[in-house]
C-alpha positions as CSV (number, residue, x, y, z in Angstrom):
1,M,0.0,0.0,0.1
2,H,1.3,3.4,-1.0
3,P,2.4,5.3,2.2
4,M,0.0,8.3,1.4
5,L,-2.9,5.7,0.9
6,N,-2.0,4.1,4.3
7,I,-2.2,7.4,6.1
8,A,-5.6,7.9,4.6
9,V,-6.6,4.7,5.7
10,R,-5.5,5.5,9.2
11,A,-7.2,8.9,9.1
12,A,-10.6,7.3,7.9
13,R,-10.5,4.5,10.7
14,N,-9.5,7.2,13.5
15,A,-12.7,9.2,12.3
16,G,-14.6,5.9,12.1
17,N,-14.0,5.0,15.6
18,V,-15.3,8.5,16.8
19,I,-18.4,8.0,14.6
20,A,-19.2,4.4,15.8
21,R,-18.9,5.4,19.5
22,A,-21.2,8.3,19.2
23,F,-23.8,6.2,17.3
24,E,-24.0,4.2,20.4
25,D,-25.8,7.0,22.1
26,L,-27.5,9.2,19.7
27,D,-29.2,11.1,22.5
28,K,-26.0,12.9,23.2
29,V,-25.3,13.9,19.7
30,E,-25.7,17.8,19.3
31,A,-27.0,19.0,15.8
32,E,-27.5,22.4,14.1
33,Q,-28.6,23.4,10.7
34,K,-26.0,25.1,8.5
35,G,-28.2,25.5,5.5
36,L,-31.4,24.5,3.8
37,N,-32.1,20.9,4.9
38,D,-28.3,20.8,5.7
39,F,-27.3,19.5,9.1
40,V,-24.0,19.2,11.0
41,T,-23.3,17.5,14.2
42,N,-20.5,17.7,16.9
43,V,-19.6,14.2,15.6
44,D,-19.0,15.5,12.2
45,R,-16.6,18.0,13.6
46,D,-15.0,15.7,16.3
47,A,-14.4,13.2,13.2
48,E,-12.9,15.9,11.1
49,R,-10.5,17.0,13.7
50,A,-9.5,13.3,14.0
51,I,-8.8,13.2,10.2
52,V,-7.0,16.5,10.0
53,A,-4.8,15.5,13.0
54,T,-3.6,12.3,11.5
55,I,-3.0,13.9,8.1
56,Q,-1.1,16.8,9.6
57,K,1.1,14.4,11.9
58,A,2.5,12.7,8.9
59,Y,2.3,15.7,6.2
60,P,2.1,19.0,8.1
61,K,2.6,20.9,4.9
62,H,-0.1,19.6,2.8
63,T,-3.4,21.4,2.2
64,I,-6.6,20.2,3.7
65,I,-10.1,20.8,2.2
66,G,-12.9,19.7,4.5
67,E,-16.6,20.1,4.4
68,E,-16.7,21.6,7.9
69,C,-13.1,23.0,8.3
70,G,-13.0,24.6,4.8
71,T,-9.6,25.0,3.5
72,I,-6.6,24.7,5.5
73,T,-3.7,25.8,3.1
74,G,-0.4,24.2,3.5
75,E,3.2,25.1,2.2
76,H,3.0,22.4,-0.4
77,D,-0.4,23.2,-1.9
78,E,0.0,20.9,-4.7
79,F,-1.1,18.1,-2.3
80,Q,-4.6,18.6,-1.5
81,W,-6.5,16.2,0.9
82,I,-10.4,16.3,0.3
83,I,-12.4,15.0,3.3
84,D,-15.8,14.4,4.2
85,P,-15.8,13.2,7.9
86,L,-19.3,11.8,7.7
87,D,-21.2,11.5,4.6
88,G,-24.6,10.7,5.4
89,T,-25.1,12.8,8.5
90,T,-29.0,12.8,8.2
91,N,-28.9,8.9,8.2
92,F,-26.6,9.1,11.2
93,M,-28.8,11.4,13.2
94,K,-31.9,9.3,12.5
95,G,-30.1,6.2,13.7
96,I,-29.9,4.7,10.0
97,P,-26.6,2.6,9.9
98,H,-25.7,4.0,6.5
99,F,-22.9,6.5,6.3
100,A,-19.2,6.8,5.7
101,V,-15.8,8.7,6.0
102,S,-14.5,9.8,2.7
103,I,-10.8,10.9,2.1
104,A,-9.1,11.7,-1.2
105,L,-5.7,13.1,-1.9
106,Q,-5.4,15.1,-5.1
107,I,-1.9,15.8,-6.3
108,K,-1.3,18.4,-9.0
109,G,-4.9,18.4,-9.9
110,K,-5.2,14.6,-9.9
111,I,-7.1,12.5,-7.6
112,E,-4.4,9.8,-6.7
113,H,-5.7,8.1,-3.8
114,G,-8.9,7.5,-2.0
115,V,-10.5,5.9,1.1
116,I,-14.3,5.4,1.9
117,Y,-14.9,3.8,5.4
118,D,-18.2,2.5,6.6
119,P,-17.5,2.1,10.2
120,I,-20.7,0.4,11.0
121,R,-20.2,-2.6,8.7
122,N,-16.3,-2.2,9.0
123,E,-16.1,-2.1,5.1
124,L,-12.9,-0.3,4.0
125,F,-12.7,0.7,0.2
126,S,-9.5,1.9,-0.9
127,A,-7.9,2.9,-4.1
128,S,-4.7,4.3,-5.9
129,R,-4.4,5.5,-9.4
130,G,-3.3,2.7,-11.6
131,A,-3.5,0.1,-8.8
132,G,-7.1,-0.8,-8.8
133,V,-9.7,-0.7,-6.0
134,Q,-10.0,-2.9,-3.1
135,L,-12.8,-3.8,-0.4
136,N,-11.2,-4.9,2.8
137,G,-8.0,-6.1,0.8
138,Y,-9.9,-7.8,-1.9
139,R,-10.1,-6.6,-5.4
140,I,-13.3,-5.3,-6.8
141,R,-14.9,-4.7,-10.2
142,V,-17.8,-2.7,-11.7
143,A,-20.8,-4.9,-12.7
144,N,-20.4,-6.2,-16.2
145,K,-23.7,-4.5,-17.6
146,R,-23.8,-3.6,-21.3
147,D,-27.1,-1.6,-21.2
148,L,-29.8,-0.4,-18.7
149,K,-32.0,-3.6,-18.8
150,G,-32.0,-5.1,-15.5
151,T,-29.9,-2.8,-13.7
152,I,-30.1,-1.3,-10.2
153,L,-29.3,2.5,-10.1
154,G,-28.4,4.6,-7.1
155,T,-29.5,8.2,-6.9
156,G,-29.8,11.2,-4.7
157,F,-32.6,13.7,-4.7
158,P,-31.8,17.4,-4.9
159,F,-33.1,18.4,-1.5
160,K,-30.7,21.3,-1.3
161,Q,-31.4,22.5,-4.8
162,R,-35.2,21.9,-5.1
163,Q,-35.2,24.2,-8.3
164,H,-34.0,21.2,-10.1
165,M,-36.9,18.8,-9.1
166,E,-38.8,19.2,-12.3
167,P,-36.0,18.1,-14.6
168,Y,-34.8,15.4,-11.9
169,M,-38.0,13.9,-11.9
170,A,-38.1,13.8,-15.7
171,I,-34.8,12.2,-15.8
172,F,-35.8,9.7,-13.1
173,A,-39.0,8.7,-15.1
174,E,-36.9,8.4,-18.2
175,L,-34.6,6.1,-16.6
176,F,-37.0,4.0,-14.4
177,N,-38.7,3.0,-17.5
178,D,-35.6,0.8,-18.5
179,V,-34.0,-0.3,-15.2
180,A,-34.9,-2.9,-12.7
181,D,-35.0,-0.5,-9.9
182,M,-33.7,2.6,-8.2
183,R,-32.3,3.4,-4.8
184,R,-32.0,6.5,-2.9
185,A,-29.7,5.3,0.3
186,G,-28.5,8.7,1.5
187,S,-24.7,8.6,1.2
188,A,-22.9,9.4,-2.1
189,A,-19.7,8.3,-1.2
190,L,-21.2,4.9,-0.4
191,D,-23.0,5.0,-3.7
192,L,-20.1,5.4,-5.6
193,A,-18.2,2.7,-3.6
194,Y,-21.1,0.3,-4.3
195,V,-20.9,1.0,-7.9
196,A,-17.1,0.0,-7.8
197,A,-18.0,-3.1,-6.0
198,G,-20.6,-4.0,-8.3
199,R,-23.4,-3.6,-5.8
200,L,-25.1,-0.9,-7.7
201,D,-25.0,-0.8,-11.5
202,G,-24.8,2.9,-12.0
203,F,-25.4,6.1,-10.0
204,W,-26.5,9.7,-10.7
205,E,-26.9,12.7,-8.7
206,I,-27.3,16.6,-8.8
207,G,-25.3,19.2,-7.2
208,L,-22.6,17.2,-5.2
209,K,-19.6,18.8,-3.5
210,P,-15.9,17.7,-4.3
211,W,-15.7,15.8,-0.8
212,D,-18.7,13.8,-1.8
213,I,-17.4,12.7,-5.0
214,A,-13.5,12.8,-5.2
215,A,-12.7,9.3,-3.4
216,G,-15.8,7.3,-5.0
217,E,-14.9,8.7,-8.5
218,L,-11.4,7.4,-8.4
219,M,-12.7,4.0,-7.2
220,V,-15.2,3.7,-10.1
221,R,-12.5,4.3,-12.6
222,E,-10.0,2.0,-11.0
223,A,-12.9,-0.6,-10.8
224,G,-13.2,-0.4,-14.6
225,G,-16.1,2.1,-14.9
226,L,-16.7,5.4,-16.3
227,V,-17.4,8.8,-14.6
228,S,-18.7,11.9,-16.2
229,D,-21.0,15.0,-15.7
230,F,-24.4,15.1,-17.0
231,V,-23.3,15.8,-20.7
232,G,-20.5,13.1,-20.9
233,G,-17.7,15.6,-20.0
234,H,-15.3,15.8,-17.1
235,G,-16.8,18.5,-15.1
236,Q,-18.4,16.5,-12.3
237,L,-16.0,17.9,-9.7
238,T,-16.9,21.5,-10.6
239,S,-20.7,21.1,-11.1
240,G,-21.3,18.4,-8.7
241,N,-23.6,16.9,-11.6
242,I,-22.2,12.9,-11.7
243,V,-22.8,10.0,-13.5
244,A,-20.9,6.9,-12.7
245,G,-21.2,3.1,-13.7
246,A,-19.9,0.5,-16.2
247,P,-18.9,2.3,-19.3
248,K,-22.0,1.5,-21.4
249,V,-24.3,1.8,-18.4
250,T,-22.8,5.6,-17.8
251,A,-23.2,6.0,-21.5
252,S,-26.7,5.1,-21.5
253,I,-27.8,7.2,-18.5
254,V,-26.0,10.3,-20.2
255,S,-27.9,9.6,-23.4
256,K,-31.4,9.2,-21.6
257,M,-30.8,12.5,-19.6
258,R,-29.9,14.6,-22.6
259,A,-33.5,15.7,-23.7
260,H,-34.4,16.7,-20.0
261,L,-31.3,18.8,-19.2
262,T,-31.8,22.5,-18.5
263,E,-29.0,24.9,-19.3
264,S,-27.7,25.0,-15.7
265,L,-27.4,21.2,-15.6
266,K,-25.3,21.3,-18.8
267,R,-22.6,23.1,-17.2
């Protein structure tokens, strides 16, 4: 395992321990609303502090970009750690055991390493560019699907950007005619990891943040899949609009979307 990936794994497990302990006694969790339908807890912040401390102990001059801490600019800014300490906060708050820690390392603009850790199931997804992706040490691959027939797709509702609900529902209906079923589980990071593992055949969502996407995007690619924005380009980290899956599944989703995209969703 690459030394930098090893630090990401250590950081994810440290954060996971914080989250798992807190999950045993949710009555003590303190939550506040930071935006429309957007919540943060003391556990998000404690887990993020655990990640930052682990990274800074090993690489004190690297930049860290976190959902809660913002950007901590380091002397070596070409190394950027992109972290989500608790992806699926609403699930966590409600006692739904489906959430994860997501950590990615971007070097000179390219995502090189990524970890997604589910502390409840003790499932660790890890990837390095060019070295494949593993789940608890075993190699995983995307599902071998050639079209949408019989597929299970993951998605997420645009609950923070409800102005997109009309095109979202039109796309949902278009895809639902062809697939076996659709899932909305509440953690984009885990959805992408599940695509890499072949548990989901594809995934699409509107308006995600870089920390939701970065590690999972690398994993899908390293598992033999394809990741794009809604027009088949490479702007998903910027736009937050992402499609992922086996290459032909991703291409089919993008094709089905085309007629329903507003101008803002094409960017």
